[in-house]
C-alpha positions in Angstrom: -114.5 -27.5 -99.0 -117.7 -25.5 -99.4 -118.2 -22.4 -101.4 -118.6 -20.5 -98.2 -115.2 -21.8 -96.9 -113.6 -20.7 -100.2 -115.2 -17.2 -99.8 -113.8 -16.9 -96.3 -110.4 -18.1 -97.4 -110.3 -15.4 -100.2 -111.6 -12.8 -97.7 -109.0 -13.6 -95.0 -106.1 -14.7 -97.3 -105.8 -18.1 -95.7 -107.9 -21.1 -94.7 -109.0 -21.5 -91.0 -110.5 -25.0 -90.4 -114.1 -24.8 -88.9 -114.4 -21.0 -89.4 -117.4 -21.5 -91.7 -119.3 -23.4 -88.9 -118.6 -20.6 -86.4 -119.7 -17.9 -88.9 -122.8 -19.8 -89.8 -123.6 -20.3 -86.1 -123.3 -16.6 -85.5 -125.5 -15.8 -88.5 -128.2 -18.1 -87.2 -128.0 -16.5 -83.7 -128.2 -13.1 -85.3 -131.2 -14.0 -87.4 -132.9 -15.6 -84.4 -132.3 -12.6 -82.2 -133.5 -10.1 -84.9 -136.6 -12.2 -85.6 -137.4 -12.4 -81.9 -137.1 -8.7 -81.5 -139.3 -8.1 -84.6 -141.9 -10.7 -83.5 -142.0 -9.4 -80.0 -142.5 -5.8 -81.2 -145.2 -6.8 -83.6 -147.0 -8.8 -80.9 -146.8 -5.9 -78.5 -148.2 -3.6 -81.2 -151.1 -6.0 -81.8 -152.0 -6.2 -78.1 -151.8 -2.5 -77.7 -153.9 -1.8 -80.7 -156.5 -4.2 -79.3 -156.6 -2.6 -75.9 -156.8 0.9 -77.3 -159.7 -0.1 -79.5 -161.9 -1.0 -76.5 -163.8 2.2 -75.5 -164.2 1.3 -71.8 -160.6 0.1 -71.4 -158.7 2.6 -73.5 -158.3 5.3 -70.9 -157.5 2.9 -68.1 -155.0 1.0 -70.2 -153.2 4.3 -71.2 -153.1 5.5 -67.6 -151.8 2.2 -66.3 -149.2 2.1 -69.1 -147.9 5.6 -68.2 -147.8 4.8 -64.5 -146.0 1.5 -65.2 -143.4 3.4 -67.2 -142.9 5.9 -64.5 -142.5 3.3 -61.7 -140.5 0.7 -63.6 -138.0 2.8 -65.5 -134.7 2.8 -63.7 -131.8 5.3 -64.1 -133.7 7.1 -66.8 -134.7 10.8 -67.1 -138.3 9.6 -67.8 -138.6 8.2 -64.3 -141.1 10.7 -62.8 -140.4 9.7 -59.1 -138.0 12.4 -58.3 -137.4 12.0 -54.6 -138.7 10.3 -51.5 -140.5 12.3 -48.8 -142.5 11.9 -45.6 -145.6 13.9 -44.7 -148.2 13.8 -41.9 -151.2 11.8 -42.9 -154.0 10.9 -42.0 -153.5 12.9 -38.8 -150.9 14.8 -36.9 -148.1 12.5 -35.6 -148.6 9.8 -38.3 -146.4 9.9 -41.3 -146.7 8.5 -44.9 -143.8 7.8 -47.3 -144.4 9.1 -50.8 -142.6 10.2 -54.0 -142.5 13.7 -55.4 -143.8 13.5 -58.9 -144.0 17.2 -59.8 -142.5 20.3 -58.2 -144.6 22.7 -60.3 -148.3 22.4 -59.5 -149.3 25.6 -61.2 -153.0 26.5 -60.6 -153.1 24.3 -57.5 -150.7 26.7 -55.8 -153.0 29.6 -56.7 -156.1 27.8 -55.3 -154.4 26.7 -52.1 -152.5 29.9 -51.6 -149.4 27.8 -50.8 -146.5 26.5 -52.9 -147.4 22.8 -53.3 -145.7 19.7 -54.8 -147.5 16.6 -56.0 -146.7 13.4 -54.1 -147.6 9.9 -55.2 -148.2 7.4 -52.4 -148.2 3.8 -53.8 -150.0 1.0 -52.0 -148.6 -2.4 -51.1 -148.4 -4.9 -52.7 -149.2 -3.2 -56.0 -147.3 0.1 -56.5 -149.4 0.9 -59.6 -152.3 1.8 -57.3 -152.2 4.6 -54.8 -153.0 8.2 -54.2 -151.8 11.6 -55.4 -151.6 14.4 -52.8 -150.9 18.0 -53.3 -149.0 19.1 -50.3 -147.5 22.4 -49.2 -143.8 22.3 -49.7 -143.3 23.4 -46.1 -145.1 20.2 -44.9 -142.9 17.6 -46.5 -139.7 16.1 -45.1 -137.2 15.0 -47.7 -135.4 11.7 -47.1 -131.9 10.7 -48.3 -133.0 7.5 -49.9 -133.3 6.3 -53.5 -136.6 5.7 -55.2 -135.8 2.0 -55.2 -135.2 2.0 -51.4 -138.5 3.8 -50.9 -140.4 1.3 -53.1 -138.8 -1.6 -51.3 -139.7 -0.1 -47.9 -143.4 0.4 -49.0 -143.8 -3.0 -50.8 -142.2 -4.9 -47.9 -144.6 -3.4 -45.5 -141.7 -1.6 -43.7 -139.6 -4.8 -43.3 -136.9 -3.8 -45.8 -135.5 -0.7 -44.2 -132.6 1.3 -45.6 -129.5 1.1 -43.4 -129.0 4.9 -43.5 -132.5 5.4 -41.9 -132.1 2.9 -39.1 -131.9 4.2 -35.6 -128.7 6.1 -35.2 -126.0 5.2 -32.6 -124.8 7.7 -30.2 -122.7 10.4 -31.7 -124.3 10.3 -35.2 -126.1 13.3 -36.5 -129.3 13.7 -38.5 -127.5 14.4 -41.9 -129.7 11.8 -43.6 -132.8 13.9 -43.1 -133.0 16.9 -45.5 -136.0 18.8 -44.1 
């Protein structure tokens, strides 16, 4: 009987065969888990410090990091893609799918003379690249689809299409379009 087994026996009031092995296994797992988190965090800090020290790369790295957080965060208030919309582009009768990223465009409203929203249009296959448009609110069409569904639609080249937006059968209404 080990000293650790005697300690556990005193702690619990009776001896349980093999308990010291189970506890030691859990301690090893916990130490491994904590060291992995610590090591991963330190490695991430090291790489980030390196990229931020490069003058030509610093701004690009920071912008890409912020965009990646906005795109990849799920079910989080920090996700900046608020809703999925359509708008005419590049000419009348052609529509582009985008994500409203900001409802308050401040000075841009003053310059254009219209209330605008900023809309991000990602490109396939890399959603981290794309365009930002400032579009009059009256010219966007809101869609009843999640950001995930919108990204899937864009990244699949239109192949993965949300069920609720597929052609309606007779008798259905247009409740899925918000206008």
